LOLUMMI-689931 format. One record per residue (C-alpha): x, y, z. Coordinates in pm, whole numbers, plus 50000, padded with zeros to 5 digits. Example, Ala and Ser with C-alpha at 12.3 -4.5 7.8 and 13.67 -1.06 7.14 Angstrom:
REM residues 2
{{51230 49550 50780}};
{{51367 49894 50714}};
//
This chain:
REM residues 635
{{71027 07203 13899}};
{{71232 06900 13979}};
{{71575 06837 13833}};
{{71657 06467 13803}};
{{71988 06327 13688}};
{{72046 05989 13532}};
{{72229 05718 13719}};
{{72601 05743 13774}};
{{72656 05565 13448}};
{{72459 05811 13263}};
{{71365 12582 12687}};
{{71277 12923 12936}};
{{70902 12936 12880}};
{{70890 12564 12930}};
{{70702 12453 13240}};
{{71003 12237 13324}};
{{71378 12287 13284}};
{{71516 12195 12943}};
{{71732 11892 13001}};
{{71940 11683 12774}};
{{71837 11328 12717}};
{{71983 11084 12963}};
{{72079 10844 12686}};
{{72259 11089 12456}};
{{72607 11065 12592}};
{{72630 10842 12894}};
{{72977 10699 12848}};
{{73266 10649 13083}};
{{73470 10877 12860}};
{{73241 11171 12936}};
{{73315 11137 13308}};
{{73684 11077 13250}};
{{73710 11377 13018}};
{{73553 11605 13278}};
{{73782 11494 13555}};
{{74091 11528 13340}};
{{74000 11882 13236}};
{{73920 12017 13583}};
{{74170 12200 13798}};
{{74105 11974 14098}};
{{74394 11756 14208}};
{{74259 11579 14514}};
{{74288 11205 14543}};
{{73934 11130 14431}};
{{73964 11344 14121}};
{{74294 11187 14042}};
{{74132 10848 14063}};
{{73836 10940 13846}};
{{74057 11096 13582}};
{{74226 10761 13535}};
{{73919 10545 13577}};
{{73908 10463 13208}};
{{74268 10346 13233}};
{{74209 10144 13550}};
{{74235 09824 13354}};
{{74604 09764 13305}};
{{74690 09769 12938}};
{{74954 09507 13004}};
{{74694 09280 13162}};
{{74449 09343 12880}};
{{74707 09242 12625}};
{{74800 08937 12828}};
{{74434 08836 12851}};
{{74381 08877 12479}};
{{74124 09148 12532}};
{{74330 09452 12441}};
{{74195 09628 12132}};
{{74295 09991 12162}};
{{74604 10079 11962}};
{{74680 09861 11664}};
{{74428 09853 11382}};
{{74526 09496 11312}};
{{74367 09396 11641}};
{{74023 09463 11501}};
{{73959 09152 11302}};
{{73620 08982 11317}};
{{73728 08771 11614}};
{{73944 09017 11803}};
{{73763 08981 12133}};
{{73905 08697 12337}};
{{73696 08545 12614}};
{{73733 08258 12849}};
{{73385 08148 12741}};
{{73497 08100 12384}};
{{73650 07762 12464}};
{{73413 07518 12637}};
{{73559 07326 12927}};
{{73473 06994 13081}};
{{73368 07163 13404}};
{{73001 07204 13477}};
{{72838 07401 13754}};
{{72481 07478 13853}};
{{72567 07774 14075}};
{{72356 08071 13965}};
{{72571 08360 13853}};
{{72865 08149 13738}};
{{72931 08115 13367}};
{{73166 07819 13340}};
{{73086 07667 13006}};
{{72907 07332 13031}};
{{73058 07017 12891}};
{{72995 07007 12515}};
{{72843 06661 12561}};
{{72621 06738 12860}};
{{72258 06713 12753}};
{{71955 06834 12945}};
{{71592 06787 12842}};
{{71314 07012 12971}};
{{70975 06842 12973}};
{{70622 06877 13108}};
{{70588 07251 13050}};
{{70487 07510 12793}};
{{70778 07608 12573}};
{{70725 07918 12360}};
{{70994 07905 12095}};
{{70919 08249 11942}};
{{71025 08115 11606}};
{{70867 08252 11287}};
{{70542 08066 11363}};
{{70555 08127 11739}};
{{70553 07751 11783}};
{{70462 07603 12121}};
{{70630 07271 12193}};
{{70637 07007 12465}};
{{71007 06964 12519}};
{{71348 07119 12459}};
{{71691 06961 12475}};
{{72014 07153 12520}};
{{72362 07014 12473}};
{{72657 07216 12593}};
{{72583 07581 12522}};
{{72336 07523 12239}};
{{71981 07410 12181}};
{{71980 07056 12046}};
{{71613 07006 11969}};
{{71260 07129 12033}};
{{70939 06942 11965}};
{{70734 06660 12108}};
{{70853 06504 12428}};
{{70895 06166 12266}};
{{71102 06293 11976}};
{{71324 06518 12187}};
{{71395 06249 12447}};
{{71485 06002 12177}};
{{71729 06246 12018}};
{{71879 06346 12354}};
{{71971 05992 12448}};
{{71949 05787 12765}};
{{72224 05976 12946}};
{{72045 06312 12932}};
{{71943 06492 13247}};
{{71569 06552 13262}};
{{71414 06865 13410}};
{{71047 06842 13499}};
{{70904 07189 13437}};
{{70592 07098 13634}};
{{70370 07305 13408}};
{{70593 07611 13403}};
{{70659 07825 13092}};
{{70984 07860 12901}};
{{71068 08161 12683}};
{{71383 08272 12505}};
{{71607 08482 12725}};
{{71496 08843 12715}};
{{71693 09091 12504}};
{{71712 09462 12587}};
{{71823 09632 12264}};
{{71899 09975 12415}};
{{72091 09992 12744}};
{{72383 10202 12868}};
{{72560 09919 13041}};
{{72914 10030 13123}};
{{72860 10367 13288}};
{{72515 10260 13404}};
{{72670 09968 13589}};
{{72917 10193 13765}};
{{72671 10465 13863}};
{{72380 10240 13955}};
{{72605 10033 14176}};
{{72697 10340 14379}};
{{72356 10505 14406}};
{{72021 10409 14554}};
{{71737 10410 14302}};
{{71467 10662 14399}};
{{71287 10688 14063}};
{{70922 10668 13967}};
{{70919 10289 13963}};
{{70983 10298 14338}};
{{70843 10627 14466}};
{{70558 10832 14319}};
{{70607 11148 14526}};
{{70896 11365 14635}};
{{70795 11321 14997}};
{{70840 10946 14963}};
{{71188 11008 14825}};
{{71273 11239 15115}};
{{71140 10989 15367}};
{{71361 10723 15215}};
{{71663 10952 15239}};
{{71577 11016 15605}};
{{71572 10642 15666}};
{{71913 10614 15502}};
{{72048 10895 15720}};
{{71926 10715 16031}};
{{72142 10411 15954}};
{{72443 10588 15800}};
{{72737 10707 16007}};
{{72769 11086 16030}};
{{72998 11216 15760}};
{{72930 10926 15523}};
{{72761 11008 15194}};
{{72405 10931 15087}};
{{72371 10915 14708}};
{{72066 10840 14495}};
{{71960 10842 14131}};
{{71665 10878 13895}};
{{71470 11141 14087}};
{{71226 11296 13837}};
{{71004 11585 13946}};
{{70826 11577 13610}};
{{70645 11263 13726}};
{{70704 11249 14101}};
{{70454 11480 14269}};
{{70598 11760 14475}};
{{70844 12048 14431}};
{{71021 12077 14099}};
{{71366 12054 14258}};
{{71544 11929 14567}};
{{71716 12233 14711}};
{{71914 12294 15028}};
{{71581 12350 15200}};
{{71455 11998 15128}};
{{71782 11810 15160}};
{{71920 11992 15466}};
{{71594 11898 15637}};
{{71692 11536 15576}};
{{72038 11574 15725}};
{{72316 11825 15776}};
{{72551 11555 15907}};
{{72568 11357 15581}};
{{72663 11484 15237}};
{{72360 11407 15017}};
{{72371 11390 14637}};
{{72072 11304 14415}};
{{72099 11255 14037}};
{{71803 11348 13817}};
{{71668 11080 13585}};
{{71787 11287 13288}};
{{72149 11238 13389}};
{{72212 11608 13334}};
{{72076 11762 13652}};
{{72155 11695 14017}};
{{72080 11816 14366}};
{{72285 11826 14685}};
{{72261 11947 15042}};
{{72484 12204 15204}};
{{72700 11932 15361}};
{{72783 11795 15016}};
{{72873 12143 14891}};
{{73095 12184 15196}};
{{73261 11847 15143}};
{{73326 11942 14782}};
{{73459 12284 14887}};
{{73214 12469 14660}};
{{73247 12837 14757}};
{{72946 13071 14770}};
{{73090 13269 14478}};
{{73163 12964 14259}};
{{73165 13053 13890}};
{{72942 12865 13650}};
{{73144 12636 13422}};
{{73085 12679 13047}};
{{72756 12516 12954}};
{{72665 12443 13314}};
{{72517 12617 13615}};
{{72518 12621 13992}};
{{72163 12744 14039}};
{{72094 13036 14274}};
{{71780 13163 14444}};
{{71621 13507 14403}};
{{71874 13655 14648}};
{{72167 13517 14451}};
{{72252 13239 14694}};
{{72338 12885 14590}};
{{72036 12657 14635}};
{{72188 12311 14579}};
{{72062 12254 14224}};
{{72326 12188 13957}};
{{72277 12174 13581}};
{{72501 11960 13363}};
{{72770 11721 13477}};
{{73044 11983 13445}};
{{72883 12146 13748}};
{{72756 11855 13952}};
{{73071 11653 13884}};
{{73253 11890 14117}};
{{73035 11752 14397}};
{{72989 11393 14284}};
{{73360 11332 14231}};
{{73422 11405 14599}};
{{73215 11097 14684}};
{{73483 10870 14838}};
{{73330 10546 14708}};
{{73431 10646 14357}};
{{73792 10595 14460}};
{{73722 10226 14499}};
{{73499 10191 14194}};
{{73580 09887 13982}};
{{73404 09913 13644}};
{{73466 09549 13559}};
{{73312 09423 13881}};
{{73028 09670 13835}};
{{72950 09536 13487}};
{{72959 09178 13609}};
{{72723 09270 13892}};
{{72491 09450 13651}};
{{72465 09142 13433}};
{{72381 08932 13738}};
{{72111 09182 13840}};
{{71967 09180 13490}};
{{71957 08799 13498}};
{{71704 08833 13779}};
{{71455 08992 13537}};
{{71530 08734 13270}};
{{71776 08927 13056}};
{{72044 08727 12881}};
{{72142 08984 12616}};
{{72182 09358 12667}};
{{72349 09644 12484}};
{{72583 09937 12528}};
{{72454 10241 12342}};
{{72710 10513 12413}};
{{73034 10323 12375}};
{{73348 10533 12417}};
{{73707 10409 12400}};
{{73729 10373 12780}};
{{73403 10179 12780}};
{{73548 09950 12516}};
{{73841 09863 12740}};
{{73607 09791 13029}};
{{73385 09577 12806}};
{{73680 09375 12681}};
{{73825 09324 13026}};
{{73487 09218 13164}};
{{73426 08967 12887}};
{{73776 08829 12931}};
{{73699 08729 13290}};
{{73478 08450 13161}};
{{73210 08547 13412}};
{{72982 08774 13210}};
{{72632 08630 13242}};
{{72465 08842 12974}};
{{72574 08899 12618}};
{{72651 09260 12523}};
{{72607 09421 12182}};
{{72782 09757 12168}};
{{72731 10071 11958}};
{{73026 10312 11930}};
{{72915 10670 11999}};
{{72951 10930 11725}};
{{73124 11192 11941}};
{{73434 10969 11930}};
{{73421 10939 11551}};
{{73787 11029 11496}};
{{73901 10791 11769}};
{{73715 10502 11608}};
{{73880 10584 11275}};
{{74222 10585 11438}};
{{74151 10246 11593}};
{{74017 10102 11273}};
{{73718 09964 11460}};
{{73496 09751 11239}};
{{73133 09640 11272}};
{{73083 09289 11409}};
{{73417 09292 11589}};
{{73390 09042 11870}};
{{73220 08712 11937}};
{{72899 08567 12074}};
{{72955 08710 12422}};
{{73055 09070 12344}};
{{73043 09222 12002}};
{{73031 09557 11820}};
{{72687 09565 11654}};
{{72634 09909 11500}};
{{72699 10283 11519}};
{{72511 10532 11737}};
{{72406 10877 11611}};
{{72189 11134 11787}};
{{71938 11366 11624}};
{{71776 11541 11921}};
{{71719 11527 12295}};
{{71441 11420 12531}};
{{71071 11500 12498}};
{{71014 11501 12873}};
{{71323 11723 12896}};
{{71178 11958 12631}};
{{71479 11905 12405}};
{{71322 11654 12164}};
{{71299 11834 11827}};
{{70936 11899 11730}};
{{70739 12012 11426}};
{{70524 12223 11658}};
{{70621 12381 11991}};
{{70571 12212 12324}};
{{70241 12270 12499}};
{{70197 12634 12605}};
{{70550 12731 12497}};
{{70736 12860 12193}};
{{71001 12592 12240}};
{{71058 12349 11951}};
{{71339 12155 12116}};
{{71693 12107 11990}};
{{71872 11943 11700}};
{{72169 11784 11872}};
{{72316 11709 11530}};
{{72233 11938 11240}};
{{72081 11757 10941}};
{{72383 11812 10715}};
{{72621 11667 10971}};
{{72385 11382 11048}};
{{72378 11292 10679}};
{{72756 11318 10649}};
{{72817 11083 10940}};
{{72544 10841 10834}};
{{72676 10822 10480}};
{{73032 10771 10595}};
{{72946 10489 10833}};
{{72696 10324 10596}};
{{72963 10311 10326}};
{{73175 10120 10577}};
{{72898 09868 10636}};
{{72780 09992 10975}};
{{72427 09949 11098}};
{{72293 10292 11202}};
{{72105 10335 11527}};
{{71986 10696 11534}};
{{71828 10853 11840}};
{{71516 11060 11759}};
{{71237 11146 12002}};
{{71055 11441 11845}};
{{70863 11421 11520}};
{{71087 11677 11348}};
{{71390 11478 11456}};
{{71239 11166 11301}};
{{71185 11367 10980}};
{{71555 11451 10985}};
{{71654 11088 11036}};
{{71437 10968 10748}};
{{71569 11247 10524}};
{{71920 11135 10614}};
{{71853 10770 10535}};
{{71693 10863 10203}};
{{72005 11065 10121}};
{{72221 10766 10210}};
{{72007 10544 09991}};
{{72046 10791 09703}};
{{72422 10730 09707}};
{{72356 10371 09603}};
{{72383 10210 09946}};
{{72127 09940 10023}};
{{72006 10093 10348}};
{{71763 09810 10419}};
{{72041 09553 10431}};
{{72209 09745 10716}};
{{71902 09716 10941}};
{{71880 10085 11037}};
{{71702 10164 11363}};
{{71538 10474 11508}};
{{71599 10482 11882}};
{{71294 10574 12093}};
{{71108 10684 11777}};
{{70864 10846 12015}};
{{70629 11080 11827}};
{{70546 10910 11501}};
{{70309 11012 11220}};
{{70148 10787 10961}};
{{70354 10919 10670}};
{{70671 10859 10871}};
{{70574 10498 10927}};
{{70525 10462 10551}};
{{70871 10606 10488}};
{{71020 10369 10743}};
{{70858 10076 10565}};
{{70998 10190 10232}};
{{71351 10223 10368}};
{{71348 09910 10583}};
{{71384 10107 10907}};
{{71271 09954 11237}};
{{71172 10129 11559}};
{{71291 10071 11913}};
{{71046 10211 12166}};
{{71125 10321 12520}};
{{70788 10185 12628}};
{{70839 10330 12976}};
{{70746 10662 12816}};
{{70389 10534 12810}};
{{70388 10382 13157}};
{{70584 10638 13357}};
{{70542 10960 13156}};
{{70219 10904 12960}};
{{70007 11132 13177}};
{{70276 11400 13176}};
{{70293 11386 12797}};
{{69915 11428 12783}};
{{69878 11706 13040}};
{{70204 11900 13045}};
{{70429 11827 12750}};
{{70222 11780 12433}};
{{69849 11772 12498}};
{{69633 11467 12440}};
{{69623 11464 12060}};
{{69999 11461 12011}};
{{70059 11237 12311}};
{{69854 10971 12132}};
{{70132 10951 11871}};
{{70366 10804 12134}};
{{70522 10460 12081}};
{{70290 10349 11801}};
{{70363 09979 11817}};
{{70039 09852 11665}};
{{70051 10098 11374}};
{{70405 09990 11297}};
{{70308 09625 11314}};
{{70014 09673 11076}};
{{70238 09861 10832}};
{{70502 09588 10841}};
{{70756 09797 11031}};
{{70947 09601 11293}};
{{70968 09728 11648}};
{{71129 09643 11978}};
{{71089 09751 12340}};
{{71376 09877 12553}};
{{71454 10026 12893}};
{{71719 10284 12800}};
{{71879 10199 13135}};
{{71942 10415 13342}};
{{71644 10621 13220}};
{{71435 10327 13336}};
{{71555 10001 13487}};
{{71495 09690 13278}};
{{71182 09487 13348}};
{{71086 09296 13033}};
{{70761 09161 13177}};
{{70651 09514 13267}};
{{70748 09627 12918}};
{{70537 09350 12767}};
{{70245 09444 12990}};
{{70266 09811 12895}};
{{70277 09732 12524}};
{{69968 09514 12567}};
{{69764 09743 12792}};
{{69901 10097 12733}};
{{69817 10166 13098}};
{{69997 10438 13292}};
{{70141 10425 13641}};
{{69999 10759 13752}};
{{69644 10680 13635}};
{{69617 10301 13631}};
{{69273 10305 13467}};
{{69390 10532 13185}};
{{69528 10380 12866}};
{{69722 10611 12637}};
{{69611 10549 12276}};
{{69475 10201 12351}};
{{69443 10131 11978}};
{{69823 10111 11972}};
{{69820 09807 12203}};
{{69965 09487 12060}};
{{69909 09121 12138}};
{{70109 08942 12403}};
{{70282 08741 12133}};
{{70390 09058 11950}};
{{70517 09213 12270}};
{{70714 08898 12354}};
{{70874 08910 12008}};
{{70972 09272 12075}};
{{71191 09168 12371}};
{{71323 08846 12219}};
{{71340 08762 11847}};
{{71290 09112 11706}};
{{71533 09262 11956}};
{{71793 09001 11861}};
{{71738 09087 11494}};
{{71798 09457 11561}};
{{72123 09365 11734}};
{{72234 09147 11439}};
{{72214 08847 11672}};
{{71904 08667 11543}};
{{72121 08386 11410}};
{{72227 08295 11763}};
{{71968 08415 12019}};
{{71613 08548 12044}};
{{71427 08224 11977}};
{{71447 07864 12093}};
{{71559 07680 11783}};
{{71820 07408 11725}};
{{72168 07548 11681}};
{{72105 07868 11871}};
{{72255 07935 12210}};
{{72072 07796 12509}};
{{71959 08129 12651}};
{{71616 08103 12808}};
{{71398 08188 13107}};
{{71154 07978 13306}};
{{70842 08155 13433}};
{{70580 08047 13683}};
{{70302 08136 13439}};
{{70232 08184 13069}};
{{70207 08556 12977}};
{{69941 08465 12721}};
{{69719 08304 12984}};
{{69707 08565 13259}};
{{69507 08886 13276}};
{{69714 09139 13082}};
{{69742 09368 13383}};
{{69909 09080 13572}};
{{70186 09002 13325}};
{{70438 09201 13526}};
{{70350 08997 13835}};
{{70471 08674 13677}};
{{70771 08533 13861}};
{{71096 08454 13686}};
{{71209 08127 13839}};
{{71528 08063 13646}};
{{71747 08229 13386}};
{{71982 08024 13169}};
{{72255 08167 12949}};
{{72493 07968 12730}};
{{72339 07646 12860}};
{{72410 07743 13217}};
{{72187 07835 13508}};
{{72281 08194 13598}};
{{71985 08287 13818}};
{{71748 08084 14031}};
{{71481 08232 14253}};
//
């Protein structure tokens, strides 16, 4: 592409441990609460216990971003951001988000522009002015409307799409944790030995005594032992404390040096609801279940003392820009996360929009604050309310109609049906969109029963755009009920790619595994669907998500397609990470398609996803990402 400017004038029997779902409660408050309730008083713990209060309340109030406290602060425009007022300054530095001049006009020509409007129109040219799209259409018409002083960008045959939207992310805590830990998950390493080799390489270049920390290890899909014990991790190093977080977020592993650094005694007592796992002889083996246990090790990691959640969230947005994301979400919002979100937005440097969902475990706190749906602005806004029905299928806690393969385990109801209905009714009466997590088929039954009960009170459920998060194991009659109620699905499509073979062989058996992420069946029935990453369960990669929805291929067996009849067209998959995702986030009036009046959020690709072999969609290169009319990433 060439950019030319005008002239100066111009459960136990389970084959795997039962783990909670990694997306069911990942909020900064959960970490803060643990640290505050422990008996530890060392410097690191003291820091973590005040991490949620790290942002000075005085500074938040001065910046106009302070929300916690007075109910009057929660009007429809209570977020204040530097981006809200355009300036006359322009910049082309990727990663900056200085608003462009409201009169600056740029026309993109000589490429393929997929608008993803209702007709999926393909046009020749697009003009943006300031932070909005001015026009799309033929090159002649757009240039005429843009005027002689417009900057022209020659796309040189490249493809333009709306900026990608990930409708289910855990941004605030995910930003903090991912910034401190090396990713060693299935997208990077397929075996445990590869993970251990990587850790050895890290040890070779890390000063003795310094920590090595990693995340997303998952023995359910990474071939090798089912846990990393002292035996495996001490073989990597005894000179470095090593800590590895399981992909579930509720299990971790450490070496003996980390236990020593954390002063974990051999006779340590198990905290309530957690466990320091022991071997057959009763000795600690380095495996820890639940964050109440592993937090006692993790919170001795010195880097946490310097953790800056605002900087971490800004960095996360910049990383997500590299894969074309311009809108993301926060799906376990706690009060501390809300402060971080506000402070980050107030910097004026957030390069991805965030749509947040307050988490139900803080229900009383939200009432005390008087938090209302749609609080915020175009950069950061409260979109809906998050409820949880069950756990994780791959963690054997998703609630099922029938037991897991070769077990008598049916999973867990994280929220009992009566309580789920009470909360859903309460929040629906207040006008909240409901986003309800349900992985197992019985859990989806419970969600649909709940929404029918809400509807029976006289509430127009459809108008609130209810969503089922993950919506993993789905039967035909459930799809019909979703259609009747106006419920849409949001699929963690990585379940197919990363865990599809495990679902088939270990978790469900082939017949039930074929009910996973039924995108095509939903589409045929007229039920909307989106694709998401559930970061940090998987890291966002919209092009890979599109490819998986189109091919249904699995990483472990690349020639195997799980339920290939559930594959959708490239166009449908693109909608699921753009227009449909924006609709689920109540943002379809401003992003998700390239139409006049919407924000100029878009990506430029080196190829058209519709024109490459489906198995090569993920190999397409993202050349540029634009958000709010500004270049925020350039390859």
